[in-house]
C-alpha positions in Angstrom: 0.0 0.0 0.0 1.3 3.5 -0.9 0.7 6.7 0.9 0.2 9.9 -1.1 1.3 12.9 0.9 1.1 16.7 0.5 2.9 19.3 2.6 2.4 23.1 2.4 3.9 26.2 4.1 1.7 29.3 4.3 0.4 31.9 4.2 2.3 32.6 0.9 0.8 35.9 -0.3 0.8 37.5 3.2 4.4 36.6 3.7 5.8 37.5 0.3 3.7 40.4 -0.9 4.1 42.6 2.2 7.1 44.1 0.4 8.3 47.7 0.3 11.5 46.9 -1.5 12.4 44.3 -4.2 14.6 42.6 -1.6 11.6 42.2 0.7 9.7 40.3 -2.0 12.8 38.3 -3.0 13.6 37.5 0.7 10.1 36.2 1.4 10.3 33.9 -1.7 13.8 32.8 -0.7 12.9 31.9 2.9 9.8 29.9 1.8 11.9 28.0 -0.8 14.6 27.4 1.9 12.2 26.2 4.5 10.5 23.8 2.0 14.0 22.5 1.1 14.6 21.7 4.8 11.2 20.0 5.0 11.8 17.9 1.9 15.2 16.8 3.2 13.7 15.7 6.6 10.8 13.9 4.9 13.2 12.1 2.5 13.8 13.5 -1.0 13.8 10.0 -2.5 10.1 9.9 -2.0 9.3 13.4 -3.3 7.7 13.6 -6.7 7.2 17.4 -6.9 9.3 19.5 -6.9 12.2 17.7 -8.4 15.1 18.7 -6.1 18.1 16.6 -7.0 19.6 19.2 -9.4 18.3 22.2 -7.6 21.1 24.5 -6.4 19.1 26.1 -3.6 18.2 22.6 -2.3 21.8 21.6 -2.3 23.0 24.7 -0.4 20.2 24.2 2.2 20.9 20.5 2.8 24.4 19.4 1.8 25.9 20.3 5.2 24.1 18.9 8.2 25.9 21.2 10.6 25.2 24.5 8.8 22.1 26.3 7.8 23.6 27.2 4.4 26.6 25.9 2.5 27.6 27.2 -1.0 30.4 24.8 -1.5 30.6 23.7 -5.2 27.7 26.0 -6.2 27.3 29.2 -8.1 26.1 31.9 -5.7 23.5 33.4 -8.2 21.9 30.0 -8.8 21.7 29.0 -5.1 20.2 32.3 -4.0 17.5 32.2 -6.7 14.2 31.2 -5.1 13.4 28.1 -7.1 11.3 25.9 -4.9 7.5 26.3 -4.4 6.0 26.4 -0.9 4.7 22.8 -1.1 5.8 19.3 -1.9 4.0 16.1 -3.1 5.5 12.7 -2.2 4.6 9.0 -2.4 5.7 6.5 0.2 5.7 3.1 -1.5 4.9 -0.2 0.2 4.3 1.0 3.7 8.1 1.5 4.3 7.4 4.5 6.5 4.5 6.0 8.5 3.2 9.0 6.5 2.2 10.9 9.6 5.6 10.5 11.2 7.4 11.6 8.0 5.2 14.7 7.6 5.6 15.7 11.2 9.3 15.3 10.8 9.2 17.6 7.8 7.2 20.2 9.8 9.6 20.0 12.7 12.6 20.5 10.4 11.1 23.6 8.8 10.0 25.0 12.2 13.5 24.4 13.7 15.2 26.1 10.7 12.9 29.1 11.0 13.6 29.5 14.7 17.4 29.2 14.1 17.3 31.9 11.5 15.2 34.1 13.7 17.4 33.5 16.7 20.5 34.5 14.8 18.9 37.7 13.5 17.6 38.5 17.0 21.1 38.2 18.5 22.8 40.4 15.9 19.9 42.9 16.0 20.3 43.4 19.7 24.1 43.6 19.5 23.9 46.1 16.7 21.7 48.5 18.7 24.1 48.3 21.7 22.8 45.6 23.9 25.3 42.8 23.2 28.7 41.8 24.5 31.2 44.7 24.5 33.5 44.9 21.5 36.4 42.4 21.8 34.8 40.7 24.9 34.7 37.0 25.0 31.8 37.0 27.5 28.7 35.5 26.0 25.5 37.1 26.9 22.3 35.1 26.7 19.4 36.5 24.8 17.3 36.7 27.9 20.1 38.6 29.6 20.3 41.0 26.6 16.6 41.5 26.8 16.8 42.2 30.5 19.5 44.8 29.8 17.0 46.5 27.7 14.7 46.7 30.7 12.1 45.2 28.4 10.8 41.6 29.1 7.8 42.1 26.7 10.4 42.8 23.9 11.6 39.2 24.0 8.1 37.7 24.7 6.7 39.6 21.7 9.5 38.4 19.5 9.1 34.7 20.6 5.4 34.7 20.2 5.5 36.2 16.7 8.3 33.9 15.5 6.6 30.8 16.9 2.9 31.5 16.5 2.3 34.4 14.1 4.6 33.5 11.2 3.9 30.3 9.3 1.3 27.6 9.3 2.4 24.1 8.3 -0.3 22.0 6.7 -0.2 18.4 5.5 -2.5 15.6 4.4 -2.1 12.0 3.3 -4.3 9.4 1.7 -3.8 5.7 0.9 -3.0 5.2 -2.7 -5.4 3.4 -5.0 -4.9 1.6 -8.2 -4.8 4.8 -10.3 -2.2 7.5 -9.7 -4.5 10.2 -10.9 -7.3 9.3 -8.6 -4.9 9.0 -5.6 -3.5 12.4 -6.3 -6.9 14.0 -6.6 -7.9 12.4 -3.3 -4.9 13.8 -1.4 -5.5 17.3 -3.0 -9.1 17.1 -1.8 -7.9 16.1 1.7 -5.5 19.1 1.7 -8.4 21.3 0.6 -10.5 20.0 3.5 -7.6 20.7 5.9 -7.4 24.3 4.8 -11.1 24.8 5.0 -11.2 23.4 8.5 -9.3 26.5 9.8 -8.0 24.6 12.8 -5.6 26.9 14.6 -4.3 27.9 18.0 -6.2 30.7 19.7 -3.8 33.5 20.3 -4.2 36.5 22.7 -4.9 39.9 21.1 -1.9 42.0 20.3 -1.3 45.3 22.1 0.8 48.2 20.8 1.7 49.9 17.5 1.6 47.7 14.4 4.4 46.9 12.0 4.7 49.6 9.3 5.4 47.0 6.6 2.8 44.2 7.1 0.3 45.8 9.4 -0.5 42.4 10.8 1.7 42.1 13.9 3.0 44.5 16.6 6.2 46.2 15.9 9.3 45.4 18.0 10.3 48.2 20.4 11.1 48.7 24.1 8.3 49.0 26.6 9.1 52.7 27.4 7.9 53.7 23.9 4.2 54.3 24.4 3.3 56.5 21.4 3.8 56.1 17.7 6.2 59.1 17.7 8.4 57.5 20.4 8.4 54.2 18.5 9.6 56.0 15.4 12.2 57.9 17.4 13.6 54.7 18.9 13.9 53.1 15.5 15.4 56.1 14.0 18.0 56.6 16.8 18.8 53.1 17.9 18.1 51.0 14.8 18.9 53.3 11.9 21.6 54.9 14.0 23.5 51.6 14.0 26.3 51.3 11.5 25.3 47.7 10.5 21.5 48.5 10.2 21.6 52.1 8.9 20.8 51.2 5.3 18.6 48.2 6.0 15.6 50.3 7.0 13.9 53.4 5.6 13.0 56.5 7.6 9.8 55.9 9.6 9.9 52.1 9.4 9.3 50.0 12.5 8.9 46.3 11.9 7.6 43.2 13.6 9.8 40.2 14.3 8.7 38.4 11.2 9.3 41.3 8.8 12.6 42.1 10.6 13.8 38.6 10.1 12.8 38.7 6.4 14.7 42.0 6.0 17.9 41.0 7.8 18.3 37.2 7.4 19.7 37.3 3.8 22.7 39.2 4.9 23.1 38.2 8.6 22.4 34.5 8.3 22.9 33.5 4.6 25.7 36.1 4.0 24.2 37.5 0.8 26.2 40.6 -0.2 24.4 43.7 0.7 22.1 44.9 -2.0 22.5 41.8 -4.2 18.9 42.2 -5.4 18.5 45.2 -7.8 16.2 48.0 -6.7 13.4 49.3 -8.9 15.5 52.3 -9.9 18.5 50.2 -10.8 16.4 48.0 -13.0 14.8 51.1 -14.6 18.2 52.6 -15.7 19.7 49.2 -16.7 19.2 49.9 -20.4 21.2 53.2 -20.1 24.0 51.3 -18.3 24.0 48.6 -21.0 24.1 51.2 -23.9 26.9 53.2 -22.4 28.9 50.0 -21.8 28.3 48.9 -25.4 29.4 52.4 -26.5 32.8 52.2 -24.8 34.5 49.7 -27.2 33.0 51.5 -30.2 34.3 54.9 -29.2 37.6 53.3 -28.2 38.3 52.0 -31.7 37.3 55.4 -33.3 38.6 58.1 -30.9 40.7 57.1 -27.9 40.8 60.7 -26.6 37.0 60.9 -26.5 37.0 57.5 -24.8 39.1 59.0 -22.0 36.7 61.9 -21.7 33.8 59.5 -21.2 35.7 57.3 -18.7 36.8 60.4 -16.8 33.1 61.6 -16.7 32.0 58.2 -15.4 34.7 58.2 -12.7 34.0 61.8 -11.7 30.3 61.0 -11.4 31.0 58.1 -9.1 33.4 60.1 -7.0 30.9 62.9 -6.5 28.2 60.3 -5.7 30.4 58.7 -3.0 30.8 62.1 -1.3 27.1 62.9 -1.6 26.1 59.5 -0.3 28.2 59.9 2.8 26.7 63.4 3.4 23.1 62.2 3.1 23.7 58.7 4.6 22.4 56.9 1.5 23.9 53.6 0.3 25.9 53.8 -2.9 26.6 50.2 -4.0 23.6 48.0 -4.4 22.2 45.2 -6.5 23.5 44.7 -10.0 21.8 42.5 -12.7 23.8 39.4 -13.3 23.8 40.1 -17.0 26.4 42.8 -16.7 28.9 40.6 -14.9 28.5 38.0 -17.6 28.8 40.3 -20.6 31.1 43.3 -19.7 34.6 43.8 -18.2 34.7 44.4 -14.5 36.9 47.5 -15.0 34.0 49.1 -16.9 31.3 47.6 -14.8 32.5 49.0 -11.5 31.8 52.6 -12.7 28.1 51.8 -12.6 28.0 49.9 -9.3 25.6 52.4 -7.8 21.9 52.4 -7.1 19.9 53.6 -10.1 18.7 56.6 -8.2 22.1 58.2 -8.8 21.4 58.2 -12.5 17.9 59.9 -12.3 17.9 63.7 -12.0 14.7 63.8 -9.9 16.6 62.0 -7.0 18.9 65.0 -6.6 16.1 67.6 -6.5 14.5 66.4 -3.2 14.6 69.3 -0.8 16.3 67.2 1.9 19.3 66.4 -0.2 19.4 69.1 -2.9 22.4 71.0 -1.5 24.5 68.0 -0.5 24.1 66.4 -4.0 24.5 69.5 -6.2 28.0 68.5 -7.3 26.9 64.9 -8.1 24.0 66.2 -10.2 26.4 68.4 -12.1 28.7 65.4 -12.8 25.6 63.4 -13.9 24.6 66.0 -16.5 28.2 66.2 -17.8 28.3 62.4 -18.1 25.0 62.4 -20.0 26.2 65.1 -22.4 29.5 63.4 -23.1 27.9 60.0 -23.5 25.4 61.4 -26.0 28.1 63.1 -28.0 30.0 59.8 -28.1 26.9 58.0 -29.3 26.6 60.5 -32.2 30.2 60.0 -33.2 29.7 56.2 -33.7 26.0 56.5 -34.9 24.8 54.5 -31.9 21.5 54.9 -30.1 21.6 56.2 -26.5 18.3 56.9 -24.7 18.3 58.9 -21.5 18.0 56.9 -18.3 14.4 55.6 -18.0 12.3 56.0 -14.9 10.1 53.0 -15.7 10.5 49.2 -15.4 8.5 46.0 -15.9 7.3 43.5 -13.3 6.1 40.2 -14.9 4.3 37.2 -13.4 4.0 33.9 -15.3 1.9 30.8 -14.6 1.4 27.5 -16.4 -2.2 27.1 -17.7 -4.5 24.3 -16.5 -1.9 22.8 -14.2 -4.5 21.4 -11.9 -6.4 19.7 -14.8 -3.1 18.2 -16.1 -2.1 16.8 -12.7 -5.4 15.2 -12.2 -5.0 13.5 -15.6 -1.5 12.1 -15.1 -1.7 8.4 -15.2 1.6 7.2 -13.6 4.0 8.3 -11.0 6.8 8.3 -13.7 4.9 10.8 -15.8 4.5 13.0 -12.7 8.2 12.8 -12.0 9.0 13.7 -15.6 6.8 16.8 -15.4 8.4 17.8 -12.2 11.9 17.4 -13.7 10.9 19.5 -16.8 9.6 22.3 -14.5 12.7 22.5 -12.3 14.9 22.6 -15.4 12.9 25.5 -16.7 13.0 27.4 -13.4 16.7 26.9 -12.8 18.1 27.0 -16.3 15.8 28.2 -19.1 14.0 31.1 -17.3 17.4 32.5 -16.0 18.9 32.1 -19.4 16.1 34.2 -21.0 15.7 36.8 -18.3 19.1 37.1 -16.6 21.7 36.0 -19.2 20.3 37.3 -22.5 19.1 40.6 -21.0 19.5 42.5 -17.7 16.5 41.2 -15.8 16.3 39.7 -12.4 14.2 36.8 -11.1 12.5 37.4 -7.8 11.0 33.9 -7.7 10.6 31.0 -10.1 9.4 27.7 -8.7 7.7 25.0 -10.8 5.3 26.5 -13.3 5.1 30.0 -11.8 7.5 32.9 -11.5 8.0 36.7 -10.9 10.7 38.8 -12.4 11.8 42.4 -13.2 12.9 43.7 -16.5 14.0 47.0 -18.0 11.2 48.6 -20.0 13.3 48.3 -23.2 13.4 44.5 -23.0 9.7 43.9 -22.7 8.8 43.4 -26.4 11.4 40.6 -26.9 11.6 39.1 -23.5 7.9 38.0 -23.2 7.8 36.0 -26.5 11.3 34.6 -25.8 10.0 33.3 -22.4 7.0 31.7 -24.1 9.2 30.1 -26.8 11.6 28.8 -24.1 8.7 27.3 -22.2 7.5 25.5 -25.4 10.9 24.0 -26.0 11.8 23.1 -22.4 8.4 22.0 -21.0 5.5 21.9 -23.5 7.0 19.8 -26.3 9.0 17.3 -24.2 6.0 16.7 -22.0 3.9 15.7 -25.1 6.4 12.9 -25.8 5.6 11.4 -22.4 1.9 12.4 -22.2 0.6 13.1 -25.7 -2.7 14.5 -24.5 -1.0 17.1 -22.3 -1.4 20.8 -23.2 0.6 22.8 -20.8 0.8 26.4 -22.1 2.0 29.6 -20.3 0.3 32.9 -19.6 2.1 36.0 -18.6 1.0 39.3 -17.1 3.2 42.4 -16.9 2.9 45.9 -15.5 4.9 48.9 -16.4 5.4 51.3 -13.5 7.5 54.2 -12.3 10.5 53.3 -10.1 8.9 55.2 -7.2 5.5 53.6 -7.5 4.6 51.6 -4.4 6.0 48.1 -5.0 3.2 46.4 -3.0 0.6 47.9 -5.4 2.7 46.9 -8.4 2.8 43.3 -7.1 -0.9 43.2 -6.6 -1.6 44.6 -10.0 0.7 42.3 -11.9 -1.2 39.3 -10.5 -4.5 41.0 -11.5 -3.0 41.4 -15.0 -2.0 37.7 -15.1 -5.5 36.8 -14.3 -6.7 38.9 -17.2 -4.4 36.9 -19.5 -5.7 33.6 -18.1 -9.3 34.8 -18.4 -9.0 34.8 -22.2 -10.4 31.9 -24.2 -8.0 28.9 -24.2 -5.6 31.0 -22.0 -2.0 30.8 -23.4 -2.0 34.6 -23.6 -0.3 37.8 -22.4 -1.6 40.9 -20.8 0.2 44.2 -20.2 -0.9 47.1 -18.0 0.7 50.6 -18.0 0.5 52.3 -14.6 1.0 55.9 -15.4 1.8 58.4 -12.7 -1.3 60.3 -13.6 -4.5 59.0 -15.2 -6.1 55.6 -15.4 -4.1 52.5 -16.1 -4.1 51.3 -19.7 -4.4 47.6 -20.4 -4.1 45.4 -23.5 -4.0 41.6 -23.9 -3.9 38.9 -26.6 -2.8 35.4 -27.6 0.9 34.7 -28.2 0.4 33.6 -31.8 -2.4 32.9 -34.2 -3.2 32.2 -37.8 -5.2 35.0 -39.4 -6.7 35.6 -42.8 -5.8 39.1 -43.9 -3.9 41.2 -46.5 -5.1 42.5 -49.9 -5.4 38.9 -51.2 -6.9 37.4 -48.1 -3.9 35.1 -47.5 -3.2 33.3 -44.2 -0.8 35.1 -41.9 1.2 33.8 -38.9 0.7 36.7 -36.5 2.4 37.7 -33.3 1.4 41.0 -31.7 5.0 41.4 -30.5 6.3 41.5 -34.1 4.1 44.6 -34.6 5.2 46.0 -31.3 8.9 45.8 -32.3 8.2 47.2 -35.8 6.3 50.2 -34.4 9.0 51.0 -31.8 11.6 50.9 -34.5 9.6 53.2 -36.8 9.0 55.7 -34.0 12.7 55.8 -32.9 14.0 56.2 -36.4 11.5 58.9 -37.2 10.1 56.8 -40.0 6.5 57.2 -38.6 5.3 60.2 -36.7 3.4 59.4 -33.5 0.9 62.0 -34.6 -0.8 59.3 -36.6 -2.0 57.8 -33.3 -3.4 61.1 -32.2 -5.3 61.4 -35.5 -6.6 57.9 -35.0 -7.9 58.8 -31.6 -9.8 61.8 -33.0 -11.8 59.4 -35.2 -13.3 57.6 -32.2 -16.8 58.6 -33.2 -16.5 56.7 -36.5 -14.2 53.9 -35.4 -14.9 53.5 -31.7 -16.6 50.6 -30.0 -20.4 50.3 -30.6 -22.4 51.9 -27.8 -24.4 49.5 -25.6 -27.6 51.4 -26.5 -27.4 49.9 -30.0 -28.6 46.3 -30.1 -29.7 43.6 -32.5 -28.9 43.6 -36.2 -28.0 47.3 -36.1 -25.3 46.6 -33.6 -23.9 43.7 -35.8 -24.0 45.9 -39.0 -22.3 48.8 -37.3 -19.6 46.6 -35.7 -18.8 45.1 -39.2 -18.6 48.6 -40.8 -16.3 50.0 -38.1 -14.1 46.9 -38.3 -13.6 47.3 -42.0 -13.2 51.1 -41.8 -10.4 50.7 -39.2 -8.2 49.0 -41.7 -8.8 51.7 -44.3 -8.1 54.5 -41.9 -4.9 52.9 -40.6 -3.5 52.6 -44.1 -4.4 56.2 -44.8 -3.0 57.7 -41.6 0.2 55.7 -41.8 0.8 56.8 -45.3 0.1 60.4 -44.3 2.6 60.4 -41.5 5.2 58.2 -43.2 8.7 59.7 -43.7 10.6 56.9 -45.4 10.7 57.4 -49.2 11.4 55.1 -52.2 10.7 51.4 -52.7 12.2 50.3 -49.3 9.9 52.8 -47.6 6.8 51.5 -49.5 7.6 47.9 -48.7 8.0 48.7 -45.0 4.8 50.7 -44.9 2.9 47.9 -46.6 4.3 45.4 -44.0 3.2 47.7 -41.2 -0.2 48.1 -42.6 -0.6 44.4 -42.9 0.5 43.9 -39.3 -2.1 46.5 -38.2 -4.7 44.7 -40.1 -3.7 41.5 -38.3 -3.9 43.3 -35.0 -7.5 44.4 -35.9 -8.4 40.8 -36.6 -6.7 39.5 -33.5 -8.3 42.0 -31.1 -11.7 41.6 -32.7 -12.1 37.9 -31.8 -12.6 36.4 -28.3 -12.8 32.7 -28.7 -15.3 32.9 -31.6 -17.2 35.9 -30.0 -16.9 39.5 -31.0 -14.8 41.7 -28.8 -17.1 44.6 -27.9 -14.1 46.6 -26.7 -12.0 46.1 -29.8 -11.2 49.7 -30.5 -10.2 50.3 -26.8 -7.9 47.2 -26.9 -6.2 48.2 -30.1 -5.5 51.8 -29.0 -4.1 50.4 -25.7 -1.7 48.2 -27.7 -0.7 51.1 -29.9 -0.2 53.3 -26.8 2.1 50.6 -25.5 4.4 50.8 -28.5 4.7 54.6 -28.3 5.2 54.4 -24.5 8.1 52.0 -24.9 9.6 53.9 -27.8 9.9 57.1 -25.8 11.3 55.2 -22.7 8.1 55.5 -20.6 6.9 58.8 -19.0 9.5 61.4 -18.1 
């Protein structure tokens, strides 16, 4: 008799999405992956079907040394620190070799113990950093209770212990006896887990007293008992916590965190020894394209004008020098996370000139009234750098856009995964699927997002992931990710399970680097749901979060066969081909964006049919507007087209054909007419212009 087992750590969204910084989101994902690794190891990884862990770098780092929490021996740091395990595992104990309840309890105890060890180490260093640990150079060991007593604050420790032990994670598990069919047994244990979640069995905890955590808002913040008002809590954090040399740049002004959020913020550096700022900030990701283009410019200008190369290098060095001085004056960190792409592609000697937070390349950062005077010299150096870099780009006829203030957050998810899992007939097929998914999350997704372009994965486990990208890379990264999924997962799976149809949907939001990250995270998952709501799924959806005005959203399938063109021929259409074509035409001044403004002015004739019109009149008007849109697009593109001669005519004809395909694509929703066709098309055309100009300024 076999036992089918499920184990899950939660609550996921509450723990991960309470993030003010990109490192908060990454750290939440990393800690969940790490704790699940420890649970799998204690359960017995030989029995685990999903996730496949034997080639997973994070799993190896978490388990290969029984006497250490984390061991990177023989592993690449970037691979091991990438959160690549989901928050659950599925296992099959064959032949009654072990008691499922004992194995699952052992997994729970291992995860709980690891979490307490991490929290204990953070607590110790936290207290020592704010001046309540052993004296410098002293060999005397002070117990944590003694340290807390020195604070004159017994509730400080009791609050910490209660939050770490009872207000952090819930560990749920279920098991069922296996039947003759693997699929039926898997469905049965999933239903058992669903019943366990619905039962809501939990320990009754006393109500919390005090000022809540400024990050999650769920637990009481950590502070001494003499702080009785919100103002005194903030003052204590500002003076004692942010006043510490070790903790100064770990917290923002006004922050006061609970024990769980504090562990999430500090554990990566204090326990796992991740270099400070290894995760790029939103501003660093926003300006990554500018960094890339300047670094690509250096060898070009070097071969053409060595004296001008020296001017550019001097400007880069002077900017960094001035930023170092300004950073010390305003107590802001300088060196932070850096996309892995740059270390793989460019020389360290050139890279180090950009090892600064992206804020230092955005002029708005310098104009804040609290730092304007101290950063004036650095701002002058930045303007000089931008002028020289632009002149260098003109000398070698290279493109150089100003630093962007916008970036992309994307979320991806496999389609119909639950349906597929309930249809898998054998354990071997399930194992193969698990192996394909871990290979994609640890090899293919990083190759597309971190090696081929300067993106950064915040989490990728199994069939779902979250990553950041520069705005410039959106048009090519999304279809490349879908193509990699097809090659690494979808097509190999069909060889094992011919009936399987495991496609991928992606949602993406474009947002300003100062936009609240928590809101961007919430909206990217909403956008992903928009993609998955489309007929047959296997789609993308993109939302632009402008700093003013309502969000703009567009969505569509990855590829489709359409009948269009002057001769009514079949076309293999991808909306991203049109997106790339439009961006190129705008940037090379081949097509004026005024054509889009003219198209908007014709909304009365081309716009979506009003709801007040019904029946056959509605159908007739919809058909007329659909056909008229193609005619007007051709006319307006020709009117605003600047490229002359035969090549210009050929490119214009190609663009008109692609626009016609877009009209066909946006008009159909799984065999039904899209009543918001015009709105969807304009949103897509807005997206192309938005990317072409580097987002808002």
